[in-house]
C-alpha positions as CSV (number, residue, x, y, z in Angstrom):
1,M,0.2,184.5,-39.5
2,A,2.4,182.8,-36.8
3,G,2.9,184.9,-33.7
4,D,-0.2,187.0,-34.4
5,R,-2.3,187.2,-31.2
6,A,-5.7,188.6,-30.7
7,P,-5.7,191.8,-28.7
8,L,-6.3,191.3,-25.0
9,P,-10.0,191.7,-24.0
10,V,-11.5,194.8,-22.5
11,L,-14.8,194.2,-20.7
12,E,-17.0,197.2,-20.0
13,D,-20.3,198.2,-18.6
14,E,-21.6,201.7,-17.9
15,V,-19.5,202.0,-14.7
16,L,-16.4,199.8,-15.0
17,C,-13.7,198.9,-17.5
18,L,-11.9,195.7,-17.0
19,R,-8.6,194.9,-18.7
20,P,-5.5,192.9,-18.0
21,L,-3.0,194.6,-15.7
22,A,0.2,196.0,-17.0
23,I,3.4,196.4,-15.0
24,T,2.7,200.1,-15.0
25,D,-0.3,199.3,-12.8
26,A,1.8,197.8,-10.0
27,A,1.9,200.9,-7.8
28,A,-1.9,201.4,-8.0
29,W,-2.5,197.7,-7.2
30,H,-0.1,197.7,-4.3
31,A,-1.7,200.9,-2.9
32,G,-5.0,199.1,-2.8
33,E,-4.1,196.2,-0.5
34,D,-5.3,196.6,3.0
35,E,-5.8,194.5,6.2
36,Q,-9.2,193.3,5.0
37,I,-7.8,191.9,1.8
38,R,-5.0,190.2,3.7
39,H,-7.5,188.8,6.2
40,W,-9.9,187.2,3.7
41,F,-7.1,185.9,1.4
42,Q,-5.1,184.8,4.5
43,F,-1.9,186.5,3.3
44,P,0.9,186.0,5.8
45,R,2.2,189.5,5.4
46,P,1.6,192.7,3.5
47,S,2.6,192.4,-0.2
48,S,5.7,194.2,-1.3
49,R,5.9,196.2,-4.5
50,R,8.0,193.3,-5.9
51,D,5.4,190.8,-5.0
52,V,2.8,192.8,-6.9
53,S,5.1,193.2,-9.9
54,Q,5.8,189.5,-10.0
55,A,2.1,188.7,-9.8
56,I,1.3,191.0,-12.7
57,Q,4.1,189.4,-14.7
58,A,2.8,186.0,-14.0
59,W,-0.7,187.1,-15.1
60,A,0.7,188.6,-18.3
61,R,2.6,185.3,-19.0
62,S,-0.7,183.4,-18.6
63,W,-2.4,185.7,-21.1
64,A,0.4,185.5,-23.6
65,S,0.6,181.7,-23.5
66,D,-3.2,181.1,-23.4
67,G,-2.7,179.7,-19.9
68,P,-5.3,179.0,-17.3
69,V,-5.4,182.4,-15.6
70,R,-7.3,185.4,-16.8
71,H,-6.8,188.3,-14.4
72,F,-8.5,191.7,-15.0
73,G,-7.9,195.0,-13.2
74,A,-11.2,196.9,-12.7
75,W,-11.2,200.6,-13.3
76,L,-13.9,203.2,-13.0
77,R,-14.7,204.4,-16.5
78,A,-14.9,208.0,-15.3
79,G,-11.4,208.9,-14.0
80,E,-9.5,205.7,-14.8
81,V,-9.2,204.8,-11.1
82,L,-8.2,201.2,-10.3
83,V,-10.8,199.8,-7.9
84,G,-9.8,196.2,-7.7
85,G,-9.7,193.1,-9.9
86,V,-11.2,189.7,-10.8
87,E,-9.5,186.5,-11.8
88,A,-10.9,183.5,-13.7
89,R,-8.8,180.4,-13.3
90,D,-9.5,177.4,-15.6
91,R,-9.1,174.4,-13.2
92,G,-10.0,171.8,-15.8
93,E,-13.0,169.5,-15.9
94,G,-15.1,172.3,-17.4
95,A,-14.8,174.6,-14.4
96,A,-13.2,178.1,-13.9
97,Y,-12.8,179.5,-10.4
98,L,-13.4,183.2,-9.9
99,S,-11.9,185.4,-7.2
100,Y,-12.2,189.1,-6.7
101,V,-11.1,192.0,-4.7
102,I,-12.2,195.6,-4.3
103,F,-10.0,198.2,-2.7
104,A,-11.3,199.9,0.5
105,D,-12.4,203.2,-0.9
106,H,-14.6,201.5,-3.5
107,R,-16.3,198.8,-1.5
108,R,-20.1,198.5,-1.0
109,Q,-20.8,200.4,-4.3
110,G,-21.7,197.4,-6.4
111,H,-18.3,197.3,-8.2
112,A,-17.5,193.7,-7.3
113,S,-20.8,192.3,-8.5
114,R,-20.5,194.2,-11.8
115,A,-16.9,193.0,-12.3
116,V,-17.8,189.4,-11.5
117,R,-20.7,189.5,-13.9
118,L,-18.5,190.9,-16.7
119,V,-15.8,188.3,-16.2
120,S,-18.3,185.5,-15.8
121,D,-19.9,186.3,-19.2
122,Y,-16.4,186.5,-20.7
123,A,-15.2,183.2,-19.2
124,L,-18.3,181.2,-20.3
125,E,-17.8,182.5,-23.8
126,A,-14.0,182.5,-24.2
127,L,-12.8,179.6,-22.0
128,P,-13.5,175.9,-22.4
129,V,-15.7,175.9,-19.3
130,E,-19.3,175.3,-18.7
131,R,-19.5,176.3,-15.1
132,L,-18.0,178.9,-12.8
133,V,-17.2,178.5,-9.2
134,I,-16.6,181.0,-6.4
135,I,-15.2,179.7,-3.1
136,T,-15.6,182.1,-0.2
137,D,-15.3,182.1,3.6
138,A,-18.6,181.2,5.2
139,T,-18.3,184.3,7.5
140,N,-17.5,186.7,4.6
141,T,-21.1,188.0,4.1
142,A,-19.9,190.7,1.6
143,A,-18.2,188.2,-0.6
144,R,-21.3,185.9,-0.4
145,G,-23.5,188.8,-1.3
146,V,-21.3,189.5,-4.4
147,A,-21.6,185.9,-5.6
148,E,-25.4,185.9,-5.2
149,A,-25.8,189.3,-6.9
150,A,-23.6,188.1,-9.8
151,G,-26.0,185.2,-10.4
152,F,-24.2,182.4,-8.5
153,R,-26.1,180.0,-6.3
154,L,-24.9,178.4,-3.1
155,D,-23.9,174.8,-3.8
156,G,-22.8,173.8,-0.3
157,P,-19.5,173.5,1.6
158,A,-16.3,173.7,-0.5
159,D,-14.2,170.6,-0.8
160,P,-10.7,171.1,0.8
161,S,-9.2,170.4,-2.6
162,E,-10.8,173.6,-3.9
163,H,-9.0,176.1,-1.7
164,V,-6.0,176.7,0.5
165,E,-7.6,178.9,3.1
166,L,-8.4,177.7,6.6
167,G,-11.9,177.7,8.0
168,E,-15.3,176.9,6.7
169,M,-15.5,177.7,3.0
170,L,-18.6,177.7,0.7
171,R,-18.9,176.9,-3.0
172,Y,-21.1,179.1,-5.2
173,V,-21.8,178.0,-8.8
174,R,-23.0,179.5,-12.0
175,A,-23.5,177.4,-15.1
């Protein structure tokens, strides 16, 4: 029937539950931003609550229109605590680019690798892509470790067309 949409996906393992963010999640997402996130994503300033709400609305529009962005919030299954998120962005030519963030209190517990694996499996099945790409700062050893733990292999330096960040960036690929 026209207008009927499939329910939004929920991805789970024994530790995490990933689902698209709702506007009611804005306060929790905003509270998770810290200096480390701003540093690695090269944000020019701290996000405002309005910035976060606008981002969540944009992600929701992409879901609703079957657009190129699939953004998931990541929650601990026990306690429903938002720990971060993962995004898959279909950039055409058979490739989706993944980015991820874990909030400070939940880092170094394997959540990023789990979340990236879940979204990777989803993207390869649900999106018209055959390869996944992670672009990360060459000096961000934690992000590089996440990519490797999630089954991505180092492919070499990233092309400047693949990112907006300054500095040496690396490309990791999973097919």
